VOVEX-565201 format. One record per atom (N, C-alpha, C): x, y, z; atom name. Coordinates in Angstrom, 3 decimals. Example, Ala and Ser with C-alpha at 12.3 -4.5 7.8 and 13.67 -1.06 7.14 Angstrom:
// VOVEX-565201
       c1       c2       c3 atome
   13.190   -5.690    7.800     N
   12.300   -4.500    7.800    CA
   13.200   -3.300    7.800     C
   12.850   -2.250    7.080     N
   13.670   -1.060    7.140    CA
   12.900    0.030    7.870     C
// end
This chain:
// VOVEX-565201
       c1       c2       c3 atome
    0.840   -1.205   -0.134     N
   -0.056    0.011   -0.024    CA
    1.007    1.375   -0.020     C
    0.748    2.104   -0.968     N
    1.547    3.303   -1.034    CA
    0.879    4.394   -0.022     C
    1.623    5.578    0.048     N
    1.459    6.455    0.898    CA
    0.002    7.239    0.622     C
   -0.239    7.394   -0.685     N
   -1.549    7.999   -0.908    CA
   -2.639    7.152   -0.650     C
   -2.590    5.740   -0.877     N
   -3.595    4.836   -0.357    CA
   -3.793    4.839    1.011     C
   -2.624    4.823    1.669     N
   -2.488    4.836    3.173    CA
   -3.200    6.063    3.734     C
   -2.997    7.161    3.153     N
   -3.643    8.510    3.624    CA
   -5.062    8.440    3.470     C
   -5.394    7.818    2.257     N
   -6.929    7.767    2.076    CA
   -7.646    6.823    3.148     C
   -6.942    5.714    3.483     N
   -7.435    4.810    4.265    CA
   -7.594    5.338    5.594     C
   -6.511    6.086    6.217     N
   -6.726    6.807    7.430    CA
   -7.684    7.868    7.501     C
   -7.779    8.644    6.448     N
   -8.901    9.627    6.365    CA
  -10.231    8.908    6.521     C
  -10.486    7.870    5.979     N
  -11.761    7.228    6.138    CA
  -11.909    6.708    7.480     C
  -10.925    6.120    8.165     N
  -10.827    5.753    9.572    CA
  -11.245    6.886   10.608     C
  -10.772    8.071   10.267     N
  -11.201    9.244   10.959    CA
  -12.585    9.754   10.685     C
  -13.071    9.565    9.519     N
  -14.381   10.036    9.058    CA
  -15.631    9.385    9.849     C
  -16.843    9.970    9.833     N
  -17.941    9.442   10.414    CA
  -18.056    7.896   10.067     C
  -18.224    7.058   11.115     N
  -18.425    5.731   11.009    CA
  -17.171    4.959   10.786     C
  -16.014    5.557   10.584     N
  -14.741    4.843   10.616    CA
  -14.401    4.430   12.012     C
  -13.460    3.419   12.040     N
  -13.104    2.918   13.329    CA
  -12.567    4.017   14.219     C
  -11.989    5.058   13.903     N
  -11.366    6.020   14.842    CA
  -12.495    7.070   15.206     C
  -13.363    7.389   14.289     N
  -14.556    8.070   14.775    CA
  -15.337    7.353   15.761     C
  -15.505    6.055   15.719     N
  -16.278    5.279   16.647    CA
  -15.589    5.399   17.925     C
  -14.327    5.197   18.000     N
  -13.509    5.142   19.188    CA
  -13.656    6.562   19.913     C
  -13.776    7.691   19.157     N
  -14.001    9.019   19.819    CA
  -15.286    9.201   20.604     C
  -16.200    8.247   20.249     N
  -17.447    8.311   21.032    CA
  -17.617    7.044   21.860     C
  -16.210    6.362   22.072     N
  -16.330    5.314   23.075    CA
  -16.715    4.050   22.596     C
  -16.930    3.853   21.285     N
  -17.199    2.474   20.819    CA
  -16.108    1.931   20.191     C
  -15.530    0.839   20.762     N
  -14.571    0.133   20.276    CA
  -15.015   -1.325   19.931     C
  -14.800   -1.718   18.566     N
  -15.133   -3.044   18.270    CA
  -13.868   -3.770   17.824     C
  -13.657   -4.972   18.606     N
  -12.480   -5.714   18.424    CA
  -12.217   -6.056   16.977     C
  -13.237   -6.403   16.242     N
  -13.029   -7.124   14.808    CA
  -12.579   -5.834   13.934     C
  -13.268   -4.624   14.180     N
  -12.873   -3.498   13.458    CA
  -11.456   -3.045   13.711     C
  -10.974   -3.179   14.988     N
   -9.660   -2.961   15.494    CA
   -8.782   -3.784   14.724     C
   -9.057   -4.995   14.715     N
   -8.173   -6.132   13.959    CA
   -8.024   -5.668   12.550     C
   -9.164   -5.284   11.961     N
   -9.054   -5.026   10.505    CA
   -8.239   -3.817   10.286     C
   -8.386   -2.751   11.098     N
   -7.544   -1.497   11.120    CA
   -5.936   -1.858   11.178     C
   -5.733   -2.810   12.206     N
   -4.287   -3.088   12.393    CA
   -3.750   -4.069   11.196     C
   -4.633   -4.831   10.632     N
   -4.148   -5.568    9.461    CA
   -3.789   -4.681    8.381     C
   -4.435   -3.751    8.070     N
   -4.159   -2.702    7.012    CA
   -2.832   -1.842    7.428     C
   -2.755   -1.396    8.689     N
   -1.472   -0.810    9.164    CA
   -0.262   -1.618    8.950     C
   -0.408   -2.832    9.156     N
    0.764   -3.804    9.126    CA
    1.310   -3.971    7.635     C
    0.443   -3.707    6.672     N
    0.777   -3.699    5.276    CA
    1.380   -2.312    4.791     C
    1.473   -1.405    5.686     N
    1.928   -0.112    5.413    CA
    3.594   -0.191    5.415     C
    4.131    0.522    4.260     N
    5.611    0.518    4.137    CA
    5.910    1.936    3.788     C
    7.133    2.394    4.531     N
    7.483    3.750    4.087    CA
    9.004    3.583    3.973     C
    9.716    4.010    2.814     N
   10.991    3.926    2.403    CA
   11.851    4.768    3.492     C
   12.923    4.353    3.828     N
   13.760    4.967    4.773    CA
   14.183    6.438    4.246     C
   14.144    6.820    3.035     N
   14.437    8.023    2.579    CA
   13.268    8.868    1.903     C
   12.090    8.269    2.237     N
   10.890    9.000    1.623    CA
   10.568   10.280    2.346     C
   10.116   11.176    1.486     N
    9.557   12.413    2.187    CA
    8.031   12.240    2.236     C
    7.384   12.489    3.338     N
    6.019   12.135    3.707    CA
    5.235   13.305    3.562     C
    4.083   13.187    2.878     N
    3.195   14.175    2.918    CA
    2.627   14.658    4.146     C
    2.385   16.052    4.332     N
    1.993   16.704    5.587    CA
    0.721   15.852    6.148     C
   -0.108   15.619    5.161     N
   -1.484   14.996    5.547    CA
   -1.305   13.722    6.200     C
   -0.386   12.645    5.488     N
    0.006   11.445    6.156    CA
    0.458   11.656    7.417     C
    1.444   12.500    7.620     N
    2.030   12.804    8.973    CA
    0.961   13.101    9.937     C
    0.035   13.907    9.641     N
   -0.956   14.610   10.621    CA
   -1.923   13.433   11.015     C
   -2.088   12.494    9.990     N
   -3.053   11.459   10.356    CA
   -2.415   10.293   11.207     C
   -1.020   10.240   11.259     N
   -0.379    9.080   11.993    CA
    0.164    9.654   13.313     C
    0.803   10.875   13.304     N
    1.377   11.226   14.565    CA
    0.388   11.479   15.746     C
   -0.824   11.656   15.492     N
   -1.786   11.906   16.378    CA
   -2.366   10.684   16.967     C
   -2.297    9.583   16.278     N
   -3.029    8.433   16.733    CA
   -2.472    7.825   18.114     C
   -1.340    7.646   18.474     N
   -1.039    7.309   19.940    CA
   -1.578    8.104   20.944     C
   -1.609    9.455   20.850     N
   -2.161   10.259   21.852    CA
   -3.636   10.118   21.851     C
   -4.213   10.254   20.632     N
   -5.676   10.096   20.600    CA
   -6.209    8.733   21.304     C
   -5.642    7.862   20.964     N
   -5.984    6.479   21.573    CA
   -5.939    6.330   22.912     C
   -4.786    6.988   23.486     N
   -4.746    7.062   24.934    CA
   -5.849    7.966   25.703     C
   -6.079    9.068   24.954     N
   -7.038    9.920   25.508    CA
   -8.391    9.369   25.438     C
   -8.753    8.387   24.588     N
  -10.071    7.807   24.570    CA
  -10.331    6.576   25.583     C
   -9.232    6.290   26.292     N
   -9.478    5.013   27.176    CA
  -10.699    5.264   28.177     C
  -10.705    6.347   28.661     N
  -11.764    6.594   29.734    CA
  -13.209    6.458   28.996     C
  -13.281    7.080   27.926     N
  -14.608    7.053   27.064    CA
  -14.908    5.659   26.556     C
  -13.810    4.817   26.094     N
  -14.148    3.358   25.809    CA
  -14.590    2.623   26.882     C
  -13.928    2.855   28.069     N
  -14.315    2.006   29.133    CA
  -15.721    2.433   29.786     C
  -16.027    3.645   29.731     N
  -17.449    3.959   30.049    CA
  -18.475    3.382   29.157     C
  -18.202    3.404   27.926     N
  -19.157    2.809   26.790    CA
  -19.266    1.232   26.756     C
  -18.008    0.714   26.737     N
  -17.887   -0.674   26.370    CA
  -17.920   -1.568   27.665     C
  -17.471   -0.718   28.835     N
  -17.359   -1.470   30.077    CA
  -15.895   -2.348   30.334     C
  -15.026   -2.207   29.527     N
  -13.785   -2.851   29.711    CA
  -12.715   -2.252   28.807     C
  -11.490   -2.533   29.200     N
  -10.324   -1.891   28.437    CA
   -9.501   -2.972   27.857     C
   -9.398   -4.265   28.220     N
   -8.431   -5.014   28.000    CA
   -8.025   -5.147   26.439     C
   -9.028   -5.456   25.716     N
   -8.884   -5.528   24.286    CA
   -8.492   -4.088   23.588     C
   -9.043   -3.115   24.124     N
   -8.653   -1.791   23.539    CA
   -7.190   -1.406   23.932     C
   -6.708   -1.760   25.134     N
   -5.245   -1.568   25.403    CA
   -4.398   -2.310   24.564     C
   -4.811   -3.520   24.071     N
   -4.025   -4.385   23.316    CA
   -3.981   -3.696   21.902     C
   -5.004   -3.208   21.488     N
   -5.176   -2.455   20.180    CA
   -4.188   -1.280   20.372     C
   -4.183   -0.522   21.323     N
   -3.344    0.702   21.358    CA
   -1.804    0.342   21.360     C
   -1.393   -0.771   21.885     N
   -0.171   -1.206   21.902    CA
    0.213   -1.721   20.587     C
   -0.666   -2.555   19.896     N
   -0.428   -2.800   18.523    CA
   -0.110   -1.662   17.427     C
   -1.161   -0.673   17.572     N
   -1.043    0.431   16.703    CA
    0.326    1.068   17.013     C
    0.517    1.506   18.171     N
    1.857    2.129   18.516    CA
    3.127    1.315   18.025     C
    3.135    0.002   18.205     N
    4.211   -0.812   17.827    CA
    4.462   -0.738   16.282     C
    3.306   -0.814   15.553     N
    3.370   -0.731   14.024    CA
    3.914    0.546   13.620     C
    3.364    1.679   14.068     N
    3.856    3.043   13.742    CA
    5.299    3.190   14.185     C
    5.771    2.693   15.341     N
    7.175    2.760   15.530    CA
    8.038    2.016   14.470     C
    7.604    0.842   14.092     N
    8.325   -0.061   13.083    CA
    8.222    0.614   11.752     C
    7.137    1.467   11.419     N
    6.994    1.924   10.012    CA
    7.809    3.292   10.030     C
    7.564    4.024   11.145     N
    8.051    5.557   11.037    CA
    9.441    5.649   11.766     C
    9.731    4.723   12.611     N
   10.957    4.759   13.479    CA
   10.786    5.652   14.824     C
   11.777    5.553   15.526     N
   11.752    6.319   16.795    CA
   13.093    7.101   16.831     C
   13.133    8.155   17.617     N
   14.366    8.921   17.808    CA
   15.179    8.250   18.375     C
// end
């Protein structure tokens, strides 16, 4: 999946009805989370690639956003175990793709 396709996928995830939009209102579905992670795992960024600003904005915000939504997800779904696993997996994938300082 190239950067343009990945950007489009992430934008849809943030849009109404997307997995991230649902998390924003406290609704986390394990199967939707797994599908999101599956797509992220197929993301590849060349070590010397210049990344579009939109792609960067859609990815750098994910870890903070997911952490901030813990309370809301717990209130709506009644538990956090699967959501916390989701957060760890997303962050791990992003670290692998984008690197760490």
